[in-house]
C-alpha positions as CSV (number, residue, x, y, z in Angstrom):
1,X,9.3,11.3,-21.9
2,X,11.8,12.9,-19.5
3,X,11.2,16.3,-21.1
4,X,7.4,15.9,-20.6
5,X,7.9,15.2,-16.9
6,X,10.2,18.2,-16.5
7,X,7.7,20.4,-18.3
8,X,4.8,19.1,-16.1
9,X,6.9,19.7,-13.0
10,X,7.6,23.3,-14.1
11,X,4.0,24.0,-14.9
12,X,2.9,22.7,-11.5
13,X,5.5,24.9,-9.8
14,X,4.4,27.9,-11.8
15,X,0.7,27.2,-11.0
16,X,1.6,27.2,-7.3
17,X,3.1,30.7,-7.7
18,X,0.2,32.0,-9.7
19,X,-2.6,30.7,-7.5
20,X,-0.7,31.6,-4.3
21,X,-1.0,28.1,-2.9
22,X,2.5,26.8,-2.1
23,X,1.1,23.3,-1.4
24,X,1.1,22.6,-5.1
25,X,4.9,22.7,-5.0
26,X,4.7,19.5,-3.0
27,X,3.3,17.8,-6.1
28,X,6.5,18.8,-7.9
29,X,8.6,17.2,-5.2
30,X,6.4,14.1,-5.4
31,X,7.1,13.8,-9.1
32,X,10.9,14.0,-8.6
33,X,11.3,10.2,-8.0
34,X,9.7,9.5,-11.4
35,X,12.2,11.7,-13.1
36,X,15.1,10.2,-11.1
37,X,14.1,6.6,-11.9
38,X,14.1,7.5,-15.6
39,X,17.6,8.9,-15.3
40,X,18.8,5.8,-13.5
41,X,17.3,3.5,-16.1
42,X,18.9,5.4,-19.0
43,X,22.3,5.4,-17.2
44,X,22.1,1.7,-16.5
45,X,21.2,0.9,-20.1
46,X,23.9,3.2,-21.4
47,X,26.7,1.5,-19.4
48,X,25.5,-2.1,-18.9
49,X,23.7,-3.2,-22.1
50,X,25.0,-6.5,-23.5
51,X,27.1,-6.2,-26.7
52,X,24.2,-7.7,-28.8
53,X,22.0,-4.6,-28.2
54,X,24.8,-2.1,-27.9
55,X,24.3,-0.7,-31.4
56,X,20.6,0.2,-31.2
57,X,20.8,1.5,-27.6
58,X,23.4,4.3,-27.5
59,X,21.6,6.7,-29.9
60,X,18.4,6.9,-27.8
61,X,20.5,7.0,-24.6
62,X,22.7,9.8,-26.1
63,X,19.6,11.8,-27.0
64,X,18.1,11.4,-23.5
65,X,21.5,12.3,-21.9
66,X,21.8,15.4,-24.1
67,X,18.3,16.5,-23.1
68,X,19.1,16.0,-19.4
69,X,22.3,18.0,-19.7
70,X,20.4,20.7,-21.6
71,X,18.2,21.4,-18.7
């Protein structure tokens, strides 16, 4: 999901450059809180999950963290 948001933000930014209307870049800045909230949720669950759900949670969190670091 995080990757899709980053792709959408990049496409909107490129569209602003192609059409010559820099106001579209404001939409990218408006999408930033959505991406930030996803990062915060993943970080919280990575560090603060209860021991009962510790086993299933790290693999998805690790994948998301790797995707974020890859950008």
